[in-house]
N, C-alpha and C positions, 0 to 999 in steps of 0.2 A: 501494500496498499504504500505508493509514495512516495518510488523512490528518488528523484528529486531529490526531496526534504530528510534524504538516511541521514546525517549530521545533527540539521538541527531537529530531526523526532531524539536519535538518542540524550541531547542535550539538553530539548523542554522536559523530556519523560523524568532525568536527573536533580529540574531545578521545581517543575514547576505540576504540580499535588496534583491540582484537578487534571492535566492533561493526562500524565500516568494514571487514573484510575479513571480516567473514557477509553482511551490506546487500549487498558487492558481490559477493560469492558464490553471494547469491540471486542479485540481480538477471547475472548468466551463468548461474544454467541457467535462467531464465527466457530470454532469449533462445535460448537451445541446444534447450527445447522447443519456440518458433517456430520456428526455421528447422525441426526431423522435423519437428511436424505440416506445414508449405509439400508437404510433399514426399512424396506417400505412397507414394509408386514404392520409396522406398529407407527410407523411416521401419522403425524397429524398434516393434512396438509394446509392448512387452516395456521395451524402452531407455526411449520415455517416461513410461512404469507410475514406472521405480525413478526415474529425474529428477523424477519430480512429487513423490512420495514424498519425496523427499531435501529439494527444495525446499521442505514447505510444513513438513517437520523444523527448518531455515532459521530462517522467519518467525513459528513458533511460537519457535523463544531468541529472537528480531531482538524479540517482544513480550516475552517476561519482561525481557530488557533492558529495554526502553520505559517496562515498568509502574516496574520499581525505579528505572531513574531517574529515573522524576516521582513517587515518593511521598520522593524523599531529595529531593527542590527544592522539595518542597512547605514 
């Protein structure tokens, strides 16, 4: 996710508790989606869709924080 911001992500994960929390939550949801998609018998498509929407919202939030941090470090 956002390979062009790899170094800034590392810095923000160390320096910004909120960024780190959102980043970890995004990754946890990503892993949960993958787990649910691997087992189509027990997975619920509505639950997966809900998780994907939440993941996208977190990704948008992360991107906004990255752009703000980028402009303050220039």
